[in-house]
N, C-alpha and C positions, 0 to 999 in steps of 0.2 A: 469358291478360287483361292484357300487355301490348303490345304490338306490339313488331314486330323494335325499329324503332329509340327506339320512348322505351322500353324496357328496358335497348337501351348505353348509353341517356343519361342515366335516373338509375341506371343500372355508373359510367357513367365518372364521376358529380355527389360519387360514393359514397365512390370511389377519389379524387375529387383533394381532395378534404375530409378523409379520419383518413385519407392514405400515411404522412404524415407522422407521424402520433399509432401507430401502426398499429410502422413501424417504428421508432421509442424505443421505444419499449413490448416487441419482438422482443426490440430490443438487454441491456431490463433482460435476460428471457425466460432466454436463451441469453451475452451475453456473448461474442456475434464475429457482427460487421455480418455476414457472409458467409453463414453461417445464418442472422442475420434477413431480410438480401434473401429470399433462401428460405421460408423462412418468411411471410411477406409474399404475397410472394406466389400462393404451395399457400393460403392465405386464400383472395386475390380469385378464383382457383380456383374453389374450395369452395364459394362466394360466390356468385357466375356462378354459380352452378351452379344453388344454393338462395332461387334475388333475391325468384319466386315468395312467398315463406311467412315474404319479410321485410313484412309486417300496418303495422308503425306505427313509419316516418319519425323516427318520433326516438326510435325505437328501436337505430339503425341501430351506431352508437362500439356499444351492448355488445355488437350481436349480433357486430359483426367477431370484437372483445373475441375473447370466445365461441372465435369458428372457429380465429382466431390458438393462441389456450391448449391451446383444444388437439389443431391442429395443431402444436405445440411438443411434446406429450402422446406424439406419434409418434411421434418425434424419437429417442425412447430404442429403439419397437416396433426401430426400425431401424437405427439407434446414438448413442453417446454422444458429442453437442455435447465438441465440447475447451473446458478456460478457457482464457482470455485472462486477462490485467489487464482489468479494469478503470478507468482509470486512459484502454487507447488506446481504447473502444472510445463511454468517451461526451465527445464533440465542446460537453462547458457552459460552459469556457472563454474567459474575453476576454481579450481582448487587455489592458483596463482594470486588469485585477485582480491587485493588488498579489501579491505570494509568500507570503505569513502569508495570503491568502484562502481560496488555494487550498489551501493545505497545510489549512486549516482546510478546504474542500471536498470533499478526498482521505476526512481522515480521518469529513467528514459522507459520506460512500459507503460507506466501508469498514467504520461499522457499522450503515449502512443495509444491506449484507449481510453481513451477519451475524444479516441478526433470519434467523426460519423462516419458512419461506416460510406460509402460513401467515398469515405480520403483514406483511410484506416485502407481499406483491401486492400485496392493498388499500392501502398508505398510498404503493405509491410508482400503481399505478390511480389515486387521488387529488390527490396533491401532482404526480405530471406531466403525468400526464394528464388532471387535470381532471374527473374523473367525479366526480357526487355517493354520498350513497350507495344512490338505489334502481339507481341505475343500473351501478356494482360489485356489488351485491351477486341483480344476475340475472345478468349476463357473467362470478358462479363461482356460480355456486346458488347460492349463502348468505340466507340471512331474512337483512333490513335493518339488524337486533340485530344480529344474530353483526358484522355486517361494522363498524355502528361496535366495539362490543367490540372486536374488531383494531387498530383504527384505537386507539382507546384504546389496548391495552396495546403497542400497537407504538410507543406518541410515549414510551409511558412508560420504553418499552427502551430508547430512545436517548440519551434526556431521564437516564437513571440511568448511562447507559453515553456520559458528555457530561463532558469534561474539568469539572474542578472548579477554579473561578478565586478 
């Protein structure tokens, strides 16, 4: 369908555009930076092989997230990834953030990590990755209404677990 050079350019553009998002999501999934790197690389290998199956470039992000999720699931067939502290792998803190704000963020991340995966994953894809409900539905192989329900329930659970002031 595409010439070798066109195909490589198309793939390179996708890889550059979504590299940070894929890595960030992989870290959220496995909580291990080394494994996250491996997952992203495996995602790229599989995406390269299946690039011609991507018919709609607007759905590339969902397509790549789906590949990454499947790669992550395959890691459990091979080995169980080691658990690490989420604060060590998420570098979202800024120098100008106060210690109180850092503590609030750490507690919020902890509450997110306590959610069931079926609620946590759509919420993270929406908030961290900026994906639309439709993109999340496609990536997780769910209906849009199921995604909306899960995001709503995740937010409700987070609100219920929030400290009362």
